[in-house]
MIPADREN-973595 format. One record per atom (N, C-alpha, C): residue in one letter; x, z, y. Coordinates in steps of 0.05 Angstrom, whole numbers, plus 32768, in hexadecimal, padded with zeros to 4 digits. Example, Ala and Ser with C-alpha at 12.3 -4.5 7.8 and 13.67 -1.06 7.14 Angstrom:
# MIPADREN-973595
A8108809C7F8E
A80F6809C7FA6
A8108809C7FBE
S8101808E7FD3
S8111808F7FEB
S8102809D8001
This chain:
# MIPADREN-973595
M6ED788D089F9
M6EED88C489EB
M6F0588BA89FC
I6EFE88B18A13
I6F1088A98A26
I6F2188C08A31
K6F1488D78A39
K6F2188F08A40
K6F3488FA8A2E
R6F2A88FB8A13
R6F3A890489FE
R6F5388F389FA
T6F5188D889FF
T6F6A88C789FA
T6F7B88CB8A10
A6F7188D08A29
A6F8388D38A41
A6F9388F08A3D
I6F8589068A33
I6F92891E8A2F
I6FA8891B8A1A
I6FA4890B8A04
I6FB7890789F2
I6FD088FB89FB
T6FCB88E48A0C
T6FDF88D68A17
T6FF188E68A2A
L6FE488F88A39
L6FF3890A8A4D
L7003891F8A3C
L6FF989298A25
L7008893C8A15
L7021892B8A0A
I702189138A01
I7034890489F5
I704A89038A0B
L704088F88A23
L705688F48A36
L7062890E8A3F
A705489228A41
A7061893E8A48
A707689458A30
S706D893F8A16
S707F89468A03
S709689368A02
G7096891E8A0C
G70AE890D8A0E
G70BF89138A22
I70B6891B8A3A
I70C389258A50
I70D3893F8A48
A70C489528A3A
A70D3896C8A34
A70E989678A21
T70E389538A0D
T70F9894D89FA
T711389418A05
R710D892F8A1B
R712789268A29
R7137893A8A39
L7126894D8A45
L713289608A54
L714289748A43
A7137897C8A2A
A7145898A8A18
A715F897E8A0D
A715F89658A0B
A7174895389FF
A718A894D8A12
D7183894E8A2E
D719389478A42
D7194895D8A59
P719E89738A53
P71A0898C8A64
P71AD89858A7E
A71A589958A92
A71B689928AAB
A71D689998AA8
P71E4898A8AB5
P720389918AAF
P720789AB8AB7
P721C89B98AAC
P722589D68AB2
P723089D68AD0
P723189F08AD9
P723989F58AF5
P725589EB8AF8
N726689ED8AE5
N728189E68AE6
N729189F68AFE
N728C8A0F8AFC
N72988A208B15
N72B48A238B13
I72C38A0F8B17
I72E18A0F8B18
I72EB8A058B34
L73038A0A8B38
L730F8A018B53
L730E89E18B56
A731389D48B3F
A731189B78B3D
A72FB89AC8B48
Q72E189B88B40
Q72CA89B18B46
Q72C289B68B65
K72CA89CF8B6E
K72C589D58B87
K72D589C38B99
L72ED89B98B93
L72FA89A88BA2
L72EE898C8BA4
V72E489858B8E
V72D389698B8E
V72BB896D8B9F
D72AC89818B9C
D729589868BAF
D729B89888BCC
D72B189958BD1
D72BA899B8BF1
D72C3897F8BFA
F72D2896F8BEC
F72DE89588BF6
F72C8893F8BF7
T72B689418BE6
T72A0892E8BE7
T729089348BFF
A728C894D8C07
A727F89548C21
A7290894F8C39
K72AA89518C38
K72B9894F8C4E
K72BF89318C57
Y72C289218C43
Y72C789048C48
Y72AE88F68C43
L72A388EB8C5B
L728A88E08C58
L728A88C48C4D
R72A288B78C49
R72A7889E8C3D
R72B2889E8C22
L72B088B78C16
L72B588BB8BFA
L729B88BF8BEA
I729688AD8BD8
I727D88AB8BCB
I727E88BE8BB3
T729088BA8BA1
T729388CC8B88
T72B288D08B85
M72B488E78B78
M72D388F08B74
M72D488FE8B59
G72E688F58B47
G72E989008B31
G7308890A8B2A
I730C89228B20
I7324892E8B19
I7327892B8AF8
H733F891C8AF2
H7347891B8AD5
H735F892D8AD1
A735D893F8ABE
A737489548AB7
A7370895B8A9B
K738589688A91
K738389758A78
K737C89938A7C
R736589998A6C
R735C89B58A6B
R737189C68A5F
P737089E18A62
P738489F18A58
P738289F08A38
N739A89EE8A2E
N739D89EE8A11
N739289D38A03
S739389BE8A14
S738A89A58A0A
S739E89908A12
S73A1897C8A00
S73B589658A07
S73A5894C8A11
E738E894D8A15
E737B89398A1B
E737289388A38
Y737789208A44
Y736A891F8A61
Y734D89188A5E
V734089288A71
V732389228A72
V731B89268A91
I730289218A96
I72F889278AB1
I72F189458AB2
V72FD89538AC0
V72F8896F8AC3
V72E689768ADA
A72E489658AEF
A72D289698B05
A72C9894E8B11
H72B2894E8B18
H72A789358B24
H728F89388B36
T728B89258B48
T727589268B59
T725B89258B49
K725B89148B36
K724489148B23
K724A89238B0B
R7242893C8B08
R724B894D8AF6
R724589458AD7
A723389338AD7
A722F89278AB9
A7247891A8AAD
N725889118AC0
N727189038AB5
N728689188AAB
I728189318AB1
I729989438AA8
I729A89458A8A
G72B289458A81
G72B689458A63
G72C0892A8A59
N72B989158A66
N72BE88F98A5E
N72DC88F48A5C
K72E688E78A47
K730188E38A45
K730D88CF8A59
S732588D38A64
S733188C18A75
S733988A68A67
E733588928A78
E733A88788A6D
E7356886F8A72
S735E88568A68
S737B884F8A6C
S7381884B8A87
E736E88408A98
E7375883E8AB6
E737B88578AC4
D736E886D8ABC
D737388878AC5
D738E88918ABE
T739688908AA4
T73AF889B8A9C
T73C788898AA5
D73C3886F8AA7
D73D7885B8AB2
D73DC88648ACF
A73CA88688ADE
A73CE88718AFB
A73DF888C8AFD
M73D8889D8AE8
M73E688B58AEA
M740388B48ADF
T740888A48ACB
T742488A48AC1
T743688908AD2
S742B887C8ADE
S743B88688AED
S743D886F8B0A
G7429887F8B14
G742A88878B2F
G742088738B42
K7417885B8B35
K740D88468B43
K73EF88468B46
P73E188418B5C
P73C488408B5C
P73B888288B4B
F73A1882F8B43
F738F881B8B37
F737C88128B4B
G737887F98B4F
G736887EE8B64
G737487EE8B7E
P736587ED8B93
P734887F18B96
P733A87DB8B88
E732687E48B7A
E731587CE8B6B
E72F987CD8B7B
P72F387B68B83
P72D987B48B91
P72C087BA8B81
L72AD87C88B89
L729487D08B80
L727F87C68B93
E726687C88B8A
E725087C18B9C
E724C87CF8BB4
G724387C68BC8
G723B87D58BE2
G725387DD8BF2
G726987D08BF1
G728087D28C00
G729287EB8BF7
Q728B87F28BDB
Q729B880A8BD2
Q72B387FE8BC1
Y72C7880F8BBD
Y72DD88098BAD
Y72E488228B98
N72EC88198B83
N72F4882D8B6C
N731688318B6F
V732188468B74
V733C884A8B76
V734488628B65
I735B885E8B56
I736488728B44
I738188788B4B
L738688928B51
L73A0889B8B5B
L73AA88AF8B46
A73C588B28B49
A73D088CC8B3A
A73C888E38B4C
L73C288F98B3C
L73B889128B4C
L73D189238B4D
H73D889308B65
H73EE893E8B6A
H73E6895E8B70
D73F8896F8B68
D73F5898A8B74
D7404898C8B8F
V740489A38B9A
V741389A78BB4
V742F89A28BB1
A743C89A48B9A
A745789A08B97
A745F89828B8E
A744B89718B94
A744D89548B8C
A744F894D8B6F
K744989608B60
K744B895C8B40
K7430894D8B38
T7433893B8B28
T741A892D8B1D
T740F893E8B08
I73F489428B0C
I73E689568AFA
I73CC89488AEE
G73C8892E8AF6
G73B089228AEB
G73AA89098AFB
A739088FF8AF9
A738888E88B09
A737188EE8B18
L737088E08B30
L735988E38B42
L734A88C78B44
V733288C88B41
V732288AE8B3F
V730E88B18B56
L730F889E8B68
L72FF889F8B80
L72EF88848B84
H72D588898B8C
H72C588728B95
H72C688778BB4
V72CE88638BC5
V72CE88658BE1
V72C2884E8BEF
K72B688538C06
K72AC883D8C15
K72BA88418C31
P72D188328C34
P72E088358C4F
P72D188258C63
A72D7882F8C7D
A72CD88228C94
A72DD88098C99
V72D287F18C98
V72DF87D68C9B
V72D287C88CB2
T72E287B88CBD
T72D787A68CD3
T72D787888CC6
P72C887758CD1
P72C7875C8CC6
P72E5874F8CC5
G72ED87438CAD
G730987378CAD
G731E874B8CA7
S731687658CA4
S732C877A8C9E
S732E877B8C82
D734387868C77
D734B878A8C5A
D733D87A48C50
G7327879E8C42
G731987B58C37
G732987C58C22
K733887B58C10
K734887C38BFD
K735D87D58C05
A736A87CC8C1C
A737F87DA8C2A
A737487F68C36
A735B87F18C41
A734E88088C4F
A7346881D8C39
A733D88128C22
A733488258C0C
A734C88338C00
L736488248BFF
L737B88348BF3
L738588498C08
R738488408C21
R738E88568C35
R737B886F8C36
L7361886A8C35
L734E88838C34
L7354888F8C1B
S735788848C04
S735B88938BEB
S737188A18BE9
T738888978BF3
T73A388A48BF7
T73A188BF8C06
Q739288BA8C1E
Q738E88D08C31
Q738188E78C24
I736888E28C13
I735988F48C07
I736D89028BF0
R737A88F28BE2
R738E88FB8BCB
R73A189128BD6
D73AE89098BED
D73C2891A8BFC
D73B789358C08
D739F89308C0F
D739089498C1A
D738A895B8C03
L738189518BED
L737B89618BD6
L7394896D8BCA
A73AA89618BC9
A73C3896D8BBD
A73C889888BCC
G73C4898A8BE6
G73CB89A08BF4
G73B989B78BED
K73A489B58BDC
K738F89C88BD5
K739389D18BB9
I73A789C58BAB
I73AE89CA8B8D
I73C989D48B8A
P73CC89F18B86
P73E789FE8B85
P73F189F38B6A
S73E389F18B53
S73EC89E98B3B
S73D789E08B28
E73DF89CF8B12
E73CA89C68B01
E73B789DC8AF6
D73C289F48AED
D73B28A088AE1
D739D8A148AF3
K73A38A108B11
K738F8A1B8B23
K73758A088B26
L737889F28B19
L736289E18B19
L734A89ED8B0A
F735089FF8AF7
F733D8A0A8AE5
F73378A288AEA
V73418A328B00
V73368A4F8B07
V731D8A4D8B11
E730E8A638B0E
E72F38A648B1A
E72F68A628B3A
A72E38A518B43
A72E48A4D8B62
A72DD8A658B74
D72CF8A798B67
D72C68A8E8B76
D72D38AA88B6C
A72E78AA58B5D
A72F38ABD8B4F
A730A8ACC8B65
G730E8AC08B7A
G731F8ACE8B8E
G733C8AC78B86
V73418AB58B77
V735D8AAB8B6F
V73678A9C8B86
P73838AA18B8E
P738C8A948BA4
P738E8A758B9E
Q73878A668BB3
Q73888A488BB1
Q73998A3A8BC4
K73AF8A498BD0
K73C18A3D8BE1
K73DA8A498BDB
I73F08A388BE0
I74088A458BDF
I74108A528BF8
F74258A638BF7
F74298A738C0D
F74338A658C25
A74408A4D8C1F
A74498A3D8C36
A74348A318C47
Q741F8A288C37
Q74068A1D8C46
Q73FA8A358C56
K73F68A4B8C4C
K73E88A5F8C5E
K73FC8A658C75
L74148A678C71
L74278A6C8C86
L74268A558C9D
A74268A3E8C93
A74238A268CA8
A740B8A2A8CB8
E73F18A318CAB
E73DB8A338CBA
E73D78A488CCB
D73E48A618CC2
D73E48A788CD0
D73F78A778CEC
E740B8A6A8CE8
E74208A668CFE
E74148A538D14
A74048A3E8D09
A73FB8A2A8D1B
A73E28A388D2C
A73D48A498D1E
A73BD8A588D2B
A73C88A698D3E
K73DC8A768D38
K73E88A8C8D49
K73F68A808D63
H73FF8A668D61
H740D8A5B8D77
H73FF8A418D81
P73ED8A438D92
P73DD8A2B8D9B
P73F18A168DAB
E74068A1F8DB1
E741B8A0C8DBE
E742789F88DAC
V742289FF8D91
V742C89EE8D7D
V741689E08D70
N741A89C58D6C
N740789B38D61
N740589B58D43
I741B89B28D35
I741C89B38D17
I743489C38D13
V743389D28CF9
V744989DD8CED
V744A89D38CD0
G746189CB8CC8
G746389C08CAD
G747D89C98CA0
F747E89C98C86
F749389D28C77
F749C89BB8C63
H74B789B28C65
H74C4899D8C54
H74D489AD8C42
V74D089AB8C29
V74DE89BC8C14
V74DE89A78BFA
N74F489AD8BEA
N74F589A08BD0
N74E389B48BBC
P74CF89AA8BB1
P74BE89BA8B9F
P74CE89C48B87
P74C789D68B78
P74DA89DE8B61
P74DA89C88B4C
N74F289C48B41
N74F789AE8B2E
N74F289908B39
S74F5898D8B53
S74F389758B60
S7509896B8B71
A751289538B6F
A7527894C8B7F
A751E89408B9B
D7504893E8B9E
D74F989348BB6
D74F189468BCA
N74F989448BE3
N74F289568BFA
N74D8894D8C04
I74C1895D8C06
I74A889538C0E
I749E896A8C21
I748789628C2D
I747889788C3E
I746589868C2A
I7471899F8C25
I746089AF8C11
I744989BC8C1D
A744989C08C3A
A743489CF8C47
A743589C68C62
A741D89C48C71
A741989BE8C8C
A73FE89C48C95
S73FD89CF8CAE
S73E589D88CBD
S73D389C08CBD
N73DD89A88CBF
N73C989918CB8
N73D089878C9B
S73BD89938C89
S73C3898F8C6E
S73C489758C62
R73BA89608C72
R73BA89448C6B
R73D789398C67
K73EA89478C72
K7408893F8C71
K741489498C57
V7408895C8C4B
V741389698C34
V741A89528C1E
G742F89548C11
G743689438BFB
G7447892A8C06
K744789228C1D
K7458890D8C28
K747689108C26
K748688FE8C1F
K74A189028C1D
K74AF89028C39
S74C489138C39
S74D289178C53
S74E288FF8C5A
S74E488F98C72
S74F488E28C7A
S751088E98C79
P752388D68C7D
P754088D98C7F
P754888EB8C94
D753888E88CAC
D754088FB8CC1
D753889188CBB
D7524891C8CAC
D751A89388CA4
D753089438C95
V753789348C7D
V754B893C8C6B
V756989428C79
E756E89358C8D
E758689388C9C
E758989558CAA
V756F895E8CB3
V756E897A8CBE
V7576898E8CAA
I756E89888C92
I7574899B8C7B
I7590899A8C74
T759B89828C6F
T75B6897F8C67
T75CD89888C7B
T75C789828C95
T75D889898CAA
T75D589A68CB6
G75BC89AE8CB4
G75B789C98CBF
G75B089CA8CDB
K75B289B08CE7
K75AE89AB8D05
K758F89A58D0C
P758689B08D22
P756C89AB8D2A
P7568898F8D32
A754E89868D31
A7549896A8D3D
A7534896C8D50
V753689608D69
V752089648D7D
V751A89468D85
D7501893E8D86
D74F989248D8C
D74E089258D9E
K74E5891D8DB8
K74CF891D8DCA
K74BC89058DC7
R74A2890D8DC0
R748D88F68DBA
R747A88F48DD2
V748488E38DE4
V747388E08DFD
V745888D78DF7
E745688C58DE4
E743D88B78DDD
E742888CD8DD2
R743288E28DC5
R742188F58DB9
R742189108DCA
S742E89108DE1
S742F89288DF1
S743889408DE4
L744E893E8DD6
L745A89548DC6
L747989508DC1
T748689668DB9
T74A389638DB4
T74A4896C8D96
D74AF89588D83
D74B0895E8D66
D74CB896D8D62
V74C989878D55
V74E089968D53
V74E4899D8D34
G74FC89948D28
G7500899B8D0A
G751789AE8D09
L751289C48CFA
L752789D88CFB
L752D89E08CDD
P754589E58CD6
P754B89EC8CBA
P75408A078CB3
L75318A0A8C9D
L75288A258C92
L753B8A318C80
K753F8A4C8C87
K75518A5B8C76
K75438A738C6A
D754E8A7B8C53
D75438A938C45
D75528AAB8C4E
A754D8AC28C43
A75578ADA8C4D
A75798ADC8C48
Q75828ACA8C37
Q759D8ACB8C34
Q75AC8AB68C44
G759C8AA68C57
G75A88A958C68
G75AA8A798C5B
T759F8A758C46
T75A38A5B8C37
T758D8A498C41
I75948A2F8C48
I757E8A1D8C50
I756F8A128C37
I75558A178C39
I75418A118C22
I752E89FA8C2B
G752F89F08C44
G751D89DD8C4B
G751E89D98C6A
M750889CF8C76
M750689CB8C90
M74E989D48C9C
V74E889DB8CB3
V74CE89DF8CBE
V74CA89CC8CD6
V74B589BF8CD8
V74AD89AE8CEE
V749A89B78D01
M749C89B88D19
M748689C18D2C
M748689AD8D43
E746F89A78D4A
E746789978D62
E745E89A78D7B
V747089A88D8E
V746D89B78DA4
V745E89AA8DB8
K744789B18DC3
K743789A38DD6
K744189A18DF2
F743D89898DFD
F744889868E1C
F743789988E2C
S742089A18E22
S741189B68E34
S742189D18E38
Y743289D68E21
Y744389EE8E22
Y745E89E88E34
T746989D38E2B
T748389C98E3B
T748A89AE8E35
K749589A08E48
K749F89848E43
K74BF89858E40
D74C9899E8E44
D74E6899F8E43
D74F089A38E27
E750089908E1A
E750989928E00
E751789AB8DF9
K752889B78E0B
K753789CF8E05
K752389E78E05
V750D89E78E14
V74F889FD8E13
V74E989F98DF9
A74E389E18DF0
A74D489DD8DDA
A74E389E78DC2
L74FE89E08DC1
L750D89E68DAB
L75128A058DA8
K75148A148DBF
K75168A308DBE
K74FC8A3E8DB3
R74E58A338DBC
R74CC8A3E8DB3
R74C98A388D95
A74D18A208D8B
A74CE8A1C8D6D
A74E28A2F8D5E
Q74F78A348D6A
Q750B8A468D5D
Q75018A638D5C
Q74F38A6C8D6F
Q74E78A878D70
Q74D08A898D58
I74BF8A728D57
I74AB8A718D41
I74B68A718D27
L74CD8A618D24
L74DD8A5F8D0C
L74EA8A7C8D03
S74F08A8C8D15
S74FA8AA58D12
S74E38AB88D04
E74CA8AB28D0D
E74B48AC38D03
E74AF8AB98CE5
I74B18AA08CE0
I74AC8A928CC6
I74C18A9E8CB2
E74DC8A9E8CBA
E74ED8AA68CA6
E74EF8AC28C9E
K74E48AD28CB1
K74E08AED8CA9
K74CE8AF18C92
Q74BB8ADE8C8C
Q74A78AE08C78
Q74AF8AD08C5F
V74C68AC48C5E
V74D08AB18C49
V74EA8ABC8C41
P74EC8AD28C2F
P75058ADA8C24
P75118AC88C12
T75028AB78C02
T750D8AA68BF0
T74FD8A8A8BF2
K75088A768BE6
K74FB8A5C8BE2
K74E08A5D8BD0
D74E58A6E8BBA
D74CD8A718BA8
D74B48A7F8BB5
K74B88A8E8BCC
K74A48A9C8BDA
K74908A858BE5
L749C8A6F8BEE
L748A8A598BFB
L74768A518BE5
F747D8A508BCD
F746C8A448BB9
F745A8A5B8BA9
E745B8A738BB1
E744A8A868BA7
E742D8A818BB0
T74188A898B9E
T73FD8A848BAA
T73F68A9A8BC1
A73E88A918BD2
A73E48AA38BEA
A73CD8AB48BE6
K73CC8ACA8BF3
K73B68ADD8BF0
K739F8AD78C03
T73908AC38BF9
T737A8AB88C0A
T73688AAB8BF8
R734D8AA88BFE
R733A8A9A8BEE
R73348A7E8BFC
E733F8A7B8C13
E73378A618C20
E73468A488C14
L73398A328C18
L73448A198C0C
L73538A0C8C21
């Protein structure tokens, strides 16, 4: 009788487990670029605990979670805090959580600095006793958001299949990376350009992608408006910062290219300027128009 009762109990338990599994299936693979970015960034940033991208799916007017570290959250509707951060451009939080973590919500941008959704992050910044944890959380979250923007050509690209071979960089970003790799005497190559339909001049591409999305300084804009190069010797960083006007095939100034020439190559400002002008010449041959900079690049790399 005891054995029979035990067998019946096990069968009931097994039946219950099977019912729960059937009612709560594993979340779908979600094989889109947005999810790949979430997975990649969660692995890249050790102090990023969870990450969620809120956006409108194609042919939908409703904002939902389209990608998340915890995939069971995908499909949940965005809340007022998410949409407020998106529409106002102001961050929500940092809101303290347990275990030294913070909840931060930021407007999500594409590479052209256009707001395309919201980014919800749980981060655990490195803080020392007496330091401002909220400020550290906001700095880390903003760094992650700006880095992410450089990987999103446009809103619709969030929903392309991650392994479909669809380009995932704009041409300017590929060009910046290629030129920096080709010229080890240069530390960084960056493009300052006004994105389409934008009055703001920003860094649209840089071999250090964390700089992408930042607004150009007045000194940067002056190079574009005057057409005159700017050379700044940065002894503390052992390099010479060179800013040059970028021209299209018609000779029209369409932005600026910034290069950091290493002291290991030369400490002479004139030599650094000449080298930067030579590299600029290589770049301009590949940029017939401003629109070319924003075309998707023929590469699968993120």
